[in-house]
Z-matrix of the N, CA and C atoms (Angstrom, degrees):
N
C 1 1.459
C 2 1.518 1 109.02
N 3 1.324 2 115.76 1 126.44
C 4 1.457 3 120.31 2 -178.20
C 5 1.523 4 110.77 3 -77.22
N 6 1.326 5 115.54 4 151.55
C 7 1.453 6 121.40 5 176.40
C 8 1.520 7 108.51 6 -125.70
N 9 1.309 8 116.24 7 153.38
C 10 1.453 9 119.84 8 179.27
C 11 1.521 10 109.51 9 -74.30
N 12 1.327 11 115.79 10 137.55
C 13 1.461 12 120.03 11 179.87
C 14 1.523 13 108.30 12 -86.26
N 15 1.322 14 116.86 13 128.08
C 16 1.448 15 121.55 14 -177.65
C 17 1.522 16 110.37 15 -121.30
N 18 1.329 17 114.96 16 168.73
C 19 1.458 18 119.57 17 177.84
C 20 1.527 19 108.91 18 -58.05
N 21 1.322 20 116.39 19 136.43
C 22 1.457 21 120.17 20 -179.65
C 23 1.507 22 113.66 21 91.10
N 24 1.342 23 117.57 22 2.26
C 25 1.456 24 119.91 23 178.61
C 26 1.518 25 110.44 24 -61.62
N 27 1.319 26 116.19 25 140.94
C 28 1.456 27 122.30 26 -177.50
C 29 1.524 28 110.81 27 -91.15
N 30 1.317 29 116.17 28 143.31
C 31 1.457 30 120.82 29 176.76
C 32 1.529 31 109.98 30 -79.94
N 33 1.339 32 116.38 31 166.73
C 34 1.458 33 119.80 32 175.82
C 35 1.524 34 110.55 33 -62.21
N 36 1.333 35 117.03 34 -36.87
C 37 1.463 36 119.95 35 179.52
C 38 1.523 37 110.96 36 -63.06
N 39 1.328 38 118.00 37 -40.14
C 40 1.463 39 121.32 38 178.09
C 41 1.524 40 110.76 39 -65.64
N 42 1.331 41 116.69 40 -40.73
C 43 1.465 42 120.23 41 177.70
C 44 1.530 43 110.48 42 -63.61
N 45 1.327 44 115.86 43 -44.21
C 46 1.465 45 119.58 44 -179.08
C 47 1.527 46 111.17 45 -64.36
N 48 1.335 47 117.48 46 -41.87
C 49 1.466 48 120.67 47 179.55
C 50 1.523 49 111.06 48 -61.88
N 51 1.340 50 116.97 49 -42.79
C 52 1.460 51 120.30 50 179.60
C 53 1.525 52 111.05 51 -63.52
N 54 1.329 53 117.22 52 -41.05
C 55 1.463 54 120.76 53 179.05
C 56 1.529 55 110.89 54 -66.21
N 57 1.332 56 117.44 55 -41.87
C 58 1.468 57 120.31 56 -179.70
C 59 1.518 58 111.66 57 -65.58
N 60 1.327 59 116.38 58 -39.33
C 61 1.465 60 119.45 59 -179.75
C 62 1.525 61 111.38 60 -70.60
N 63 1.319 62 116.92 61 -36.28
C 64 1.463 63 120.11 62 -179.65
C 65 1.515 64 112.05 63 -76.92
N 66 1.336 65 117.37 64 -36.13
C 67 1.462 66 122.13 65 -174.75
C 68 1.526 67 109.64 66 -132.80
N 69 1.326 68 118.04 67 71.88
C 70 1.469 69 121.00 68 -174.41
C 71 1.514 70 113.93 69 -64.12
N 72 1.331 71 117.93 70 -19.33
C 73 1.458 72 120.34 71 -178.10
C 74 1.522 73 112.30 72 -83.34
N 75 1.336 74 118.35 73 -5.09
C 76 1.459 75 121.93 74 -177.45
C 77 1.525 76 109.10 75 -115.27
N 78 1.329 77 116.44 76 132.84
C 79 1.454 78 120.87 77 -178.08
C 80 1.530 79 111.27 78 -76.89
N 81 1.332 80 114.68 79 143.58
C 82 1.456 81 121.73 80 172.39
C 83 1.520 82 107.10 81 -116.35
N 84 1.329 83 116.37 82 124.98
C 85 1.457 84 120.69 83 -179.85
C 86 1.517 85 109.58 84 -104.64
N 87 1.336 86 115.76 85 137.13
C 88 1.457 87 121.41 86 174.95
C 89 1.521 88 108.29 87 -126.86
N 90 1.331 89 115.33 88 121.47
C 91 1.458 90 121.07 89 177.52
C 92 1.521 91 107.95 90 -131.92
N 93 1.311 92 115.65 91 109.38
C 94 1.450 93 119.73 92 -177.38
C 95 1.516 94 111.08 93 63.01
N 96 1.314 95 115.90 94 -119.58
C 97 1.466 96 121.25 95 -179.16
C 98 1.519 97 112.21 96 -102.84
N 99 1.340 98 117.26 97 21.66
C 100 1.468 99 121.53 98 -177.40
C 101 1.518 100 110.16 99 -122.94
N 102 1.321 101 116.16 100 129.77
C 103 1.470 102 123.51 101 174.59
C 104 1.524 103 108.06 102 -110.12
N 105 1.338 104 116.12 103 135.94
C 106 1.464 105 120.71 104 178.45
C 107 1.520 106 109.65 105 -130.75
N 108 1.319 107 116.07 106 128.85
C 109 1.465 108 123.08 107 175.92
C 110 1.526 109 107.51 108 -123.19
N 111 1.328 110 117.55 109 125.20
C 112 1.461 111 121.50 110 177.81
C 113 1.518 112 108.61 111 -127.65
N 114 1.322 113 116.75 112 122.25
C 115 1.451 114 119.72 113 -177.62
C 116 1.516 115 111.87 114 -160.88
N 117 1.334 116 116.47 115 171.42
C 118 1.461 117 121.85 116 -179.40
C 119 1.526 118 111.75 117 -87.34
N 120 1.316 119 115.80 118 140.90
C 121 1.460 120 122.59 119 177.42
C 122 1.524 121 108.72 120 -129.94
N 123 1.320 122 116.48 121 130.88
C 124 1.472 123 122.37 122 174.90
C 125 1.521 124 106.56 123 -117.12
N 126 1.343 125 118.35 124 105.74
C 127 1.471 126 120.27 125 -171.82
C 128 1.518 127 115.43 126 -65.74
N 129 1.330 128 118.63 127 -33.73
C 130 1.461 129 121.99 128 178.51
C 131 1.531 130 108.14 129 -140.52
N 132 1.339 131 117.98 130 162.69
C 133 1.470 132 119.88 131 179.27
C 134 1.525 133 113.43 132 -59.33
N 135 1.326 134 117.59 133 -22.87
C 136 1.467 135 120.94 134 -178.89
C 137 1.522 136 112.36 135 -98.45
N 138 1.320 137 117.61 136 4.46
C 139 1.462 138 121.50 137 -176.09
C 140 1.524 139 111.64 138 -88.87
N 141 1.310 140 114.98 139 163.92
C 142 1.441 141 121.26 140 170.57
C 143 1.526 142 108.89 141 -82.16
N 144 1.310 143 116.51 142 173.24
C 145 1.458 144 121.46 143 179.01
C 146 1.532 145 109.26 144 -91.82
N 147 1.325 146 115.79 145 133.65
C 148 1.464 147 122.45 146 176.60
C 149 1.529 148 108.76 147 -113.66
N 150 1.319 149 116.09 148 139.74
C 151 1.459 150 120.20 149 171.87
C 152 1.525 151 108.27 150 -94.10
N 153 1.325 152 115.56 151 126.04
C 154 1.462 153 121.69 152 -174.19
C 155 1.531 154 109.04 153 -121.74
N 156 1.325 155 115.93 154 137.44
C 157 1.458 156 120.50 155 174.54
C 158 1.525 157 109.30 156 -116.82
N 159 1.328 158 116.91 157 124.90
C 160 1.456 159 122.84 158 177.20
C 161 1.525 160 108.06 159 -109.64
N 162 1.314 161 116.28 160 123.91
C 163 1.459 162 121.83 161 177.32
C 164 1.518 163 108.37 162 -116.13
N 165 1.324 164 115.80 163 126.61
C 166 1.459 165 120.01 164 -177.23
C 167 1.517 166 109.54 165 -129.39
N 168 1.310 167 115.99 166 114.78
C 169 1.462 168 122.13 167 175.63
C 170 1.516 169 108.89 168 -98.95
N 171 1.322 170 115.97 169 138.53
C 172 1.457 171 120.25 170 -179.29
C 173 1.526 172 110.25 171 -54.71
N 174 1.336 173 116.03 172 128.84
C 175 1.447 174 121.45 173 178.63
C 176 1.514 175 115.47 174 84.82
N 177 1.350 176 117.30 175 3.64
C 178 1.457 177 121.20 176 -179.97
C 179 1.529 178 110.20 177 -124.35
N 180 1.341 179 115.03 178 173.66
C 181 1.464 180 119.96 179 176.20
C 182 1.528 181 110.06 180 -80.11
N 183 1.334 182 118.20 181 147.08
C 184 1.467 183 120.03 182 173.89
C 185 1.526 184 110.41 183 -61.22
N 186 1.310 185 116.22 184 140.29
C 187 1.465 186 122.06 185 177.54
C 188 1.524 187 107.79 186 -110.57
N 189 1.322 188 116.93 187 124.16
C 190 1.465 189 122.15 188 -175.02
C 191 1.523 190 109.42 189 -116.07
N 192 1.327 191 115.97 190 124.25
C 193 1.467 192 122.03 191 -179.91
C 194 1.525 193 108.92 192 -125.57
N 195 1.313 194 116.51 193 131.44
C 196 1.465 195 121.62 194 173.13
C 197 1.520 196 106.25 195 -86.67
N 198 1.320 197 116.95 196 110.88
C 199 1.469 198 120.21 197 -174.04
C 200 1.521 199 113.25 198 -89.93
N 201 1.339 200 117.29 199 -25.18
C 202 1.458 201 119.59 200 -178.09
C 203 1.535 202 110.00 201 -159.18
N 204 1.325 203 118.63 202 128.81
C 205 1.455 204 127.39 203 -4.26
C 206 1.528 205 110.82 204 -75.47
N 207 1.333 206 117.94 205 160.37
C 208 1.459 207 120.27 206 178.99
C 209 1.531 208 110.74 207 -60.43
N 210 1.315 209 116.82 208 137.86
C 211 1.463 210 121.03 209 175.68
C 212 1.523 211 109.68 210 -70.33
N 213 1.331 212 115.85 211 141.38
C 214 1.456 213 121.01 212 -174.48
C 215 1.527 214 111.56 213 -112.93
N 216 1.336 215 117.96 214 125.26
C 217 1.475 216 120.09 215 174.45
C 218 1.520 217 110.23 216 -73.57
N 219 1.342 218 115.86 217 170.51
C 220 1.462 219 118.63 218 176.78
C 221 1.524 220 110.12 219 -78.68
N 222 1.324 221 116.61 220 -175.48
C 223 1.464 222 120.55 221 -175.01
C 224 1.519 223 112.29 222 -66.06
N 225 1.333 224 116.91 223 -18.20
C 226 1.462 225 120.61 224 176.97
C 227 1.523 226 112.51 225 -93.64
N 228 1.318 227 116.57 226 2.57
C 229 1.455 228 120.15 227 178.80
C 230 1.515 229 114.58 228 86.75
N 231 1.343 230 118.32 229 9.22
C 232 1.464 231 121.73 230 -179.27
C 233 1.532 232 110.54 231 -91.20
N 234 1.321 233 115.32 232 143.82
C 235 1.455 234 122.58 233 173.24
C 236 1.523 235 107.17 234 -138.92
N 237 1.334 236 117.98 235 113.87
C 238 1.478 237 120.12 236 -174.68
C 239 1.516 238 113.22 237 -62.26
N 240 1.314 239 115.85 238 143.03
C 241 1.471 240 122.98 239 171.26
C 242 1.527 241 111.66 240 51.39
N 243 1.328 242 114.52 241 52.67
C 244 1.462 243 122.77 242 -174.90
C 245 1.524 244 108.08 243 -137.33
N 246 1.326 245 116.05 244 132.63
C 247 1.456 246 120.72 245 -178.44
C 248 1.526 247 111.39 246 -94.43
N 249 1.323 248 115.45 247 155.45
C 250 1.462 249 120.30 248 -178.17
C 251 1.527 250 112.76 249 -66.27
N 252 1.327 251 117.28 250 -17.61
C 253 1.463 252 119.04 251 178.32
C 254 1.526 253 112.03 252 -82.59
N 255 1.338 254 117.56 253 2.45
C 256 1.462 255 121.45 254 177.71
C 257 1.509 256 114.66 255 95.78
N 258 1.332 257 118.31 256 -2.75
C 259 1.463 258 121.16 257 179.32
C 260 1.519 259 110.95 258 -93.95
N 261 1.335 260 116.35 259 164.35
C 262 1.460 261 120.61 260 -178.22
C 263 1.528 262 110.14 261 -102.63
N 264 1.328 263 115.67 262 151.69
C 265 1.466 264 122.78 263 -178.56
C 266 1.522 265 108.47 264 -93.31
N 267 1.327 266 116.83 265 112.86
C 268 1.458 267 121.91 266 -175.22
C 269 1.514 268 113.48 267 -103.16
N 270 1.316 269 118.80 268 -21.56
C 271 1.460 270 120.68 269 -171.56
C 272 1.527 271 109.61 270 -157.20
N 273 1.327 272 114.46 271 160.80
C 274 1.458 273 120.85 272 178.99
C 275 1.521 274 110.38 273 -89.82
N 276 1.317 275 114.86 274 169.24
C 277 1.465 276 120.94 275 178.26
C 278 1.525 277 109.52 276 -54.89
N 279 1.329 278 116.21 277 130.65
C 280 1.451 279 121.13 278 176.99
C 281 1.515 280 114.98 279 91.64
N 282 1.344 281 118.72 280 -8.75
C 283 1.469 282 120.13 281 -178.95
C 284 1.524 283 112.72 282 -83.31
N 285 1.329 284 117.14 283 -20.62
C 286 1.465 285 120.54 284 178.90
C 287 1.522 286 109.16 285 -117.35
N 288 1.338 287 116.23 286 140.83
C 289 1.455 288 119.98 287 168.55
C 290 1.526 289 108.52 288 -145.57
N 291 1.320 290 116.37 289 169.39
C 292 1.458 291 121.83 290 -170.15
C 293 1.526 292 113.86 291 -72.96
N 294 1.332 293 117.68 292 -1.12
C 295 1.463 294 119.87 293 175.11
C 296 1.532 295 111.86 294 -88.44
N 297 1.330 296 117.42 295 -3.35
C 298 1.463 297 122.00 296 -178.02
C 299 1.522 298 110.33 297 -95.00
N 300 1.342 299 115.88 298 145.53
C 301 1.457 300 120.96 299 176.19
C 302 1.526 301 109.90 300 -83.63
N 303 1.322 302 115.52 301 134.74
C 304 1.465 303 120.67 302 175.46
C 305 1.521 304 110.19 303 -59.15
N 306 1.328 305 117.11 304 -42.01
C 307 1.463 306 120.88 305 -179.63
C 308 1.515 307 111.91 306 -63.71
N 309 1.334 308 117.48 307 -32.85
C 310 1.459 309 122.34 308 -179.61
C 311 1.521 310 112.92 309 -76.99
N 312 1.328 311 116.67 310 -37.63
C 313 1.460 312 120.30 311 -167.20
C 314 1.528 313 112.91 312 -116.63
N 315 1.329 314 117.78 313 -54.17
C 316 1.462 315 120.66 314 -172.13
C 317 1.526 316 111.96 315 -66.03
N 318 1.329 317 118.30 316 -42.55
C 319 1.468 318 119.71 317 179.92
C 320 1.528 319 112.77 318 -66.49
N 321 1.340 320 119.97 319 -45.78
C 322 1.466 321 118.13 320 174.28
C 323 1.522 322 112.80 321 -61.23
N 324 1.339 323 117.66 322 -37.83
C 325 1.468 324 119.82 323 178.09
C 326 1.527 325 110.83 324 -65.30
N 327 1.344 326 116.37 325 -35.60
C 328 1.465 327 119.74 326 178.07
C 329 1.527 328 110.88 327 -65.24
N 330 1.337 329 117.34 328 -43.49
C 331 1.466 330 120.55 329 176.99
C 332 1.526 331 110.55 330 -61.65
N 333 1.339 332 116.49 331 -40.61
C 334 1.460 333 120.66 332 178.22
C 335 1.526 334 110.62 333 -62.93
N 336 1.336 335 116.91 334 -44.16
C 337 1.471 336 120.97 335 178.97
C 338 1.526 337 110.39 336 -59.57
N 339 1.325 338 117.37 337 -46.15
C 340 1.462 339 120.61 338 -178.40
C 341 1.529 340 111.86 339 -64.27
N 342 1.335 341 117.31 340 -36.23
C 343 1.465 342 119.81 341 176.16
C 344 1.528 343 110.33 342 -62.89
N 345 1.340 344 116.60 343 -43.37
C 346 1.469 345 119.90 344 177.92
C 347 1.529 346 110.82 345 -65.95
N 348 1.323 347 116.60 346 -36.12
C 349 1.467 348 120.71 347 177.91
C 350 1.530 349 110.78 348 -60.76
N 351 1.331 350 116.94 349 -45.04
C 352 1.460 351 119.89 350 179.71
C 353 1.525 352 111.98 351 -63.84
N 354 1.337 353 117.03 352 -40.30
C 355 1.467 354 120.19 353 176.39
C 356 1.523 355 110.89 354 -64.31
N 357 1.328 356 115.77 355 -41.11
C 358 1.474 357 119.88 356 179.18
C 359 1.525 358 111.17 357 -62.35
N 360 1.332 359 118.49 358 -39.28
C 361 1.457 360 121.25 359 179.14
C 362 1.519 361 110.88 360 -62.31
N 363 1.343 362 116.93 361 -31.53
C 364 1.463 363 120.06 362 -178.89
C 365 1.532 364 112.62 363 -85.32
N 366 1.328 365 116.21 364 -38.34
C 367 1.465 366 119.28 365 -171.24
C 368 1.522 367 114.51 366 -107.56
N 369 1.326 368 117.17 367 -18.61
C 370 1.454 369 119.88 368 -176.04
C 371 1.518 370 113.10 369 80.42
N 372 1.326 371 117.30 370 6.41
C 373 1.467 372 121.90 371 -179.07
C 374 1.515 373 109.85 372 -125.94
N 375 1.344 374 115.73 373 135.45
C 376 1.459 375 120.00 374 176.78
C 377 1.523 376 108.52 375 -85.91
N 378 1.334 377 116.74 376 122.37
C 379 1.463 378 121.46 377 -171.29
C 380 1.525 379 113.57 378 -97.91
N 381 1.319 380 118.05 379 17.54
C 382 1.455 381 120.40 380 176.16
C 383 1.519 382 110.82 381 -77.73
N 384 1.341 383 116.25 382 -173.03
C 385 1.464 384 120.60 383 -179.13
C 386 1.507 385 112.86 384 -65.81
N 387 1.325 386 116.32 385 -29.51
C 388 1.455 387 119.65 386 -176.45
C 389 1.511 388 110.06 387 -91.23
N 390 1.311 389 117.32 388 125.14
C 391 1.469 390 121.25 389 179.03
C 392 1.511 391 109.54 390 -70.72
N 393 1.332 392 115.68 391 149.69
C 394 1.453 393 120.15 392 175.26
C 395 1.502 394 110.83 393 71.70
N 396 1.339 395 115.86 394 -117.40
C 397 1.460 396 120.83 395 177.42
C 398 1.504 397 113.37 396 76.84
N 399 1.344 398 117.88 397 32.44
C 400 1.449 399 119.86 398 -177.02
C 401 1.520 400 113.15 399 -88.81
N 402 1.312 401 118.41 400 -1.65
C 403 1.443 402 120.31 401 -178.68
C 404 1.528 403 110.70 402 -85.17
N 405 1.330 404 116.19 403 133.74
C 406 1.449 405 120.78 404 170.98
C 407 1.511 406 107.13 405 -81.92
N 408 1.323 407 118.80 406 123.89
C 409 1.456 408 121.40 407 -170.74
C 410 1.517 409 111.48 408 -116.68
N 411 1.339 410 114.89 409 162.64
C 412 1.454 411 120.84 410 -178.39
C 413 1.521 412 111.96 411 -84.96
N 414 1.339 413 117.27 412 -30.10
C 415 1.466 414 121.54 413 -176.63
C 416 1.511 415 108.51 414 -162.35
N 417 1.342 416 118.71 415 161.67
C 418 1.462 417 120.51 416 177.53
C 419 1.513 418 110.71 417 -56.14
N 420 1.350 419 115.33 418 140.66
C 421 1.461 420 118.68 419 -178.46
C 422 1.515 421 109.94 420 -123.68
N 423 1.347 422 116.86 421 -112.88
C 424 1.464 423 120.55 422 -175.06
C 425 1.515 424 111.08 423 -64.94
N 426 1.319 425 115.55 424 148.02
C 427 1.456 426 119.64 425 179.22
C 428 1.513 427 110.38 426 -71.98
N 429 1.330 428 114.34 427 150.38
C 430 1.452 429 120.95 428 179.62
C 431 1.525 430 109.32 429 -86.31
N 432 1.331 431 117.78 430 173.13
C 433 1.463 432 119.94 431 -178.43
C 434 1.526 433 112.05 432 -52.00
N 435 1.315 434 115.55 433 139.39
C 436 1.465 435 120.66 434 -175.19
C 437 1.513 436 112.13 435 -62.34
N 438 1.340 437 117.96 436 -24.86
C 439 1.460 438 118.33 437 -176.29
C 440 1.523 439 111.77 438 -61.60
N 441 1.320 440 118.09 439 -38.65
C 442 1.455 441 119.71 440 178.65
C 443 1.524 442 110.63 441 -71.16
N 444 1.321 443 116.66 442 -41.63
C 445 1.465 444 119.71 443 179.03
C 446 1.524 445 110.54 444 -59.78
N 447 1.319 446 116.20 445 -42.73
C 448 1.459 447 119.57 446 -179.95
C 449 1.522 448 111.47 447 -64.56
N 450 1.325 449 117.01 448 -40.79
C 451 1.467 450 120.11 449 179.23
C 452 1.527 451 110.87 450 -63.43
N 453 1.315 452 116.08 451 -42.12
C 454 1.446 453 120.00 452 -176.89
C 455 1.523 454 111.55 453 -69.88
N 456 1.313 455 116.93 454 -40.13
C 457 1.462 456 119.52 455 177.72
C 458 1.531 457 110.34 456 -66.22
N 459 1.323 458 116.81 457 -36.84
C 460 1.462 459 120.07 458 177.51
C 461 1.525 460 110.45 459 -64.24
N 462 1.329 461 117.21 460 -39.64
C 463 1.460 462 120.77 461 178.82
C 464 1.518 463 110.87 462 -64.53
N 465 1.344 464 116.61 463 -40.48
C 466 1.457 465 120.16 464 178.38
C 467 1.519 466 111.05 465 -64.71
N 468 1.343 467 116.84 466 -42.79
C 469 1.466 468 120.40 467 179.19
C 470 1.525 469 110.95 468 -63.72
N 471 1.322 470 117.06 469 -38.80
C 472 1.464 471 120.80 470 178.89
C 473 1.526 472 110.58 471 -63.67
N 474 1.337 473 116.17 472 -40.57
C 475 1.464 474 120.07 473 179.53
C 476 1.518 475 111.14 474 -64.01
N 477 1.335 476 116.61 475 -42.31
C 478 1.465 477 119.23 476 179.15
C 479 1.529 478 111.57 477 -65.58
N 480 1.344 479 116.94 478 -40.05
C 481 1.459 480 120.44 479 178.74
C 482 1.528 481 110.95 480 -63.37
N 483 1.336 482 115.76 481 -40.19
C 484 1.465 483 119.92 482 -179.19
C 485 1.526 484 110.76 483 -61.35
N 486 1.335 485 116.81 484 -39.65
C 487 1.462 486 119.72 485 179.87
C 488 1.523 487 111.43 486 -66.51
N 489 1.338 488 115.85 487 -41.36
C 490 1.457 489 119.15 488 -178.86
C 491 1.523 490 111.60 489 -64.54
N 492 1.345 491 116.88 490 -30.97
C 493 1.458 492 120.99 491 -177.08
C 494 1.518 493 113.37 492 -81.63
N 495 1.334 494 116.64 493 -13.11
C 496 1.469 495 120.25 494 -177.84
C 497 1.525 496 109.59 495 -98.12
N 498 1.302 497 116.36 496 135.25
C 499 1.464 498 119.57 497 178.61
C 500 1.514 499 111.47 498 -71.49
N 501 1.332 500 116.97 499 -28.02
C 502 1.455 501 122.30 500 176.13
C 503 1.515 502 107.07 501 -122.80
N 504 1.344 503 115.98 502 137.59
C 505 1.461 504 121.17 503 -177.34
C 506 1.516 505 110.14 504 -62.73
N 507 1.330 506 116.19 505 129.53
C 508 1.457 507 122.07 506 175.32
C 509 1.524 508 107.65 507 -138.39
N 510 1.343 509 117.97 508 155.71
C 511 1.460 510 119.88 509 179.22
C 512 1.516 511 111.39 510 -60.14
N 513 1.338 512 115.94 511 140.96
C 514 1.453 513 121.12 512 177.79
C 515 1.523 514 110.67 513 -78.69
N 516 1.332 515 115.77 514 177.74
C 517 1.463 516 120.16 515 -178.53
C 518 1.519 517 111.19 516 -60.71
N 519 1.343 518 117.39 517 -44.72
C 520 1.459 519 119.22 518 -178.59
C 521 1.513 520 110.78 519 -68.54
N 522 1.351 521 117.98 520 -33.58
C 523 1.450 522 120.16 521 177.19
C 524 1.516 523 110.69 522 -66.95
N 525 1.341 524 117.19 523 -39.27
C 526 1.458 525 120.98 524 176.86
C 527 1.515 526 110.55 525 -60.58
N 528 1.330 527 116.26 526 -38.56
C 529 1.460 528 120.54 527 176.91
C 530 1.507 529 110.84 528 -63.34
N 531 1.332 530 116.40 529 -40.81
C 532 1.458 531 119.57 530 178.23
C 533 1.515 532 110.81 531 -64.27
N 534 1.350 533 117.27 532 -42.18
C 535 1.447 534 120.40 533 -178.15
C 536 1.519 535 111.55 534 -60.56
N 537 1.315 536 117.72 535 -30.12
C 538 1.462 537 120.95 536 -176.78
C 539 1.516 538 112.47 537 -66.64
N 540 1.350 539 117.77 538 -17.40
C 541 1.453 540 119.40 539 179.17
C 542 1.522 541 111.41 540 -106.28
N 543 1.360 542 117.44 541 9.25
C 544 1.452 543 120.98 542 176.64
C 545 1.521 544 108.64 543 -104.44
N 546 1.313 545 116.25 544 134.25
C 547 1.456 546 120.98 545 179.35
C 548 1.517 547 108.89 546 -119.23
N 549 1.348 548 116.61 547 176.84
C 550 1.460 549 119.71 548 175.36
C 551 1.520 550 109.00 549 -61.00
N 552 1.342 551 117.74 550 146.39
C 553 1.469 552 120.29 551 -178.86
C 554 1.513 553 111.65 552 -54.21
N 555 1.326 554 115.41 553 137.90
C 556 1.454 555 120.89 554 -179.54
C 557 1.519 556 109.22 555 -93.27
N 558 1.332 557 116.30 556 158.88
C 559 1.450 558 120.51 557 177.75
C 560 1.514 559 109.27 558 -80.32
N 561 1.299 560 114.20 559 159.59
C 562 1.454 561 118.42 560 176.30
C 563 1.508 562 114.46 561 81.90
N 564 1.334 563 119.45 562 16.95
C 565 1.452 564 120.60 563 176.26
C 566 1.517 565 107.95 564 -68.53
N 567 1.334 566 115.90 565 126.33
C 568 1.457 567 117.66 566 -174.70
C 569 1.514 568 112.89 567 -89.26
N 570 1.357 569 117.29 568 -22.57
C 571 1.458 570 120.03 569 176.55
C 572 1.501 571 114.79 570 70.39
N 573 1.347 572 118.00 571 2.78
C 574 1.454 573 120.17 572 -179.88
C 575 1.517 574 110.77 573 -89.49
N 576 1.344 575 115.54 574 157.57
C 577 1.449 576 119.41 575 178.15
C 578 1.512 577 110.98 576 -68.10
N 579 1.309 578 117.47 577 150.41
C 580 1.458 579 121.33 578 -179.63
C 581 1.517 580 108.70 579 -69.07
N 582 1.344 581 118.31 580 137.37
C 583 1.463 582 120.04 581 175.90
C 584 1.515 583 110.34 582 -56.10
N 585 1.308 584 117.27 583 139.81
C 586 1.450 585 122.41 584 -175.65
C 587 1.521 586 109.66 585 -93.96
N 588 1.357 587 118.14 586 104.95
C 589 1.465 588 120.29 587 179.04
C 590 1.506 589 111.95 588 -57.05
N 591 1.325 590 117.84 589 -30.07
C 592 1.454 591 120.50 590 -176.16
C 593 1.517 592 111.94 591 -66.93
N 594 1.357 593 117.07 592 -22.23
C 595 1.443 594 118.74 593 -177.40
C 596 1.521 595 112.01 594 -66.09
N 597 1.357 596 115.26 595 -23.12
C 598 1.463 597 117.62 596 -179.06
C 599 1.511 598 113.27 597 -125.65
N 600 1.358 599 117.16 598 -11.90
C 601 1.468 600 118.02 599 -172.89
C 602 1.495 601 113.80 600 -125.94
N 603 1.350 602 119.19 601 -7.28
C 604 1.462 603 119.09 602 -176.52
C 605 1.510 604 110.58 603 -66.50
N 606 1.311 605 114.96 604 149.15
C 607 1.457 606 119.92 605 -178.28
C 608 1.528 607 108.84 606 -98.97
C-alpha cells in the first residue's frame, strides 16, 4: 500500500543506518528500492524467540512477516490482526508515515503484537486496544481508537526530538526498548514466508 511522501520523509539509507546502529548483530539488506531486515524478536522475558522479516519498499508501508515459528489460527481458522498476504497488522490507518524510523516504531510494535498473540493463544481474547479483531483482513480498514494513535505519534515525536538534541546519533528511548527484545540470531532460521491461514480458512 502506497503512502504519501511528506516533508521529513526518511530515505532507505537512513532507515538502514538506524537499524544497523540499533541492532548491529542483524544484517540489513538493501536492493534497489527495497530494504529487508530479518532478525529474532522475543516479546517478553517468558516468551519464545520469533524470527521476523521486515520488508520496506520506498513509498510504501513496512510489511512484517513472522517467518518462524509459523503463526497458528484458532480452531475456527481465525487469526487476529493478520492479513491474507501473510503479514501482521501493527497499526491503523494514519499511525505510520515515512518520517518514522522502523527501528523506533515498527520493531516495538512487532514485539507488542507478538505479546498480544501469545496472550490470545492462551485466553482466546485479544488484549490490545481494539476489541475483538478476529477477522483476517485483506488490508487496513477502519481506524483504531485515537488514544493509541496519539500515544504512538507522541512516541515518534519524542524520538525525533531526542535525535535533534544529541550531537551524535544514539538510539532513542523507544529504540532502546525494541533492542531489549532482540537477541543474537538463532540457528535454523528458515527465511520462508509464514503460511497464510486465510488461503484455506478465511471466510
